[in-house]
C-alpha positions, -999 to +999 in steps of 0.1 A: +841+724+107+817+693+103+834+655+097+831+643+057+805+623+049+810+592+021+776+586+000+769+553-007+779+563-044+814+566-025+808+610-033+824+630-005+791+651+011+809+685+024+794+710+008+763+726+029+732+738+010+706+766+030+678+781+019+647+800+035+610+790+026+575+793+044+563+785+072+539+769+046+565+756+024+583+744+053+551+723+062+546+711+025+581+703+023+583+681+054+549+664+043+561+652+004+594+643+025+576+622+053+554+605+022+583+601+005+600+576+030+634+597+021+657+617+043+647+658+037+684+656+019+682+628-005+646+641-011+660+675-018+687+662-040+665+640-062+640+663-064+662+694-076+682+664-102+642+654-113+655+618-106+619+601-101+613+596-062+602+561-058+582+553-025+586+518-011+565+508+017+578+503+049+555+508+090+571+544+087+555+555+048+520+537+064+521+556+094+532+590+075+505+584+049+479+575+077+481+608+093+484+630+060+449+618+053+435+620+087+449+659+080+434+658+048+400+649+056+398+670+091+408+699+066+378+688+037+353+686+069+365+721+082+359+735+049+326+747+039+311+737+004+317+775-009+356+781-004+377+772-024+404+741-016+436+752-004+466+747-034+491+733-006+456+709+004+453+703-033+495+696-039+494+669-008+463+649-019+481+651-056+510+632-042+493+608-022+468+600-048+504+591-073+519+575-044+487+552-037+488+546-076+524+535-074+520+511-050+487+498-064+507+491-103+540+478-083+516+446-065 
């Protein structure tokens, strides 16, 4: 049995929630978590509660953003002119766009 954990709001977090995802879904979740700068637990809890996810720029988020943009560029270069852009890639591009707009508006 794991130890009880109290979060910053004084709530005991002693329940475990688990679910299965496909490798593609896992990759997208991992990408969105890295770009958010949150822990995976906090990201998923906020998304499930439909709370706003505010990305605070820090070196870790900057590095994740840089790496994801490099992956997006590589994938777009790989796709030939007539091929359709995969939905997962569009989701990542959309998230990066939202983040960049938020960073611009916040300055």
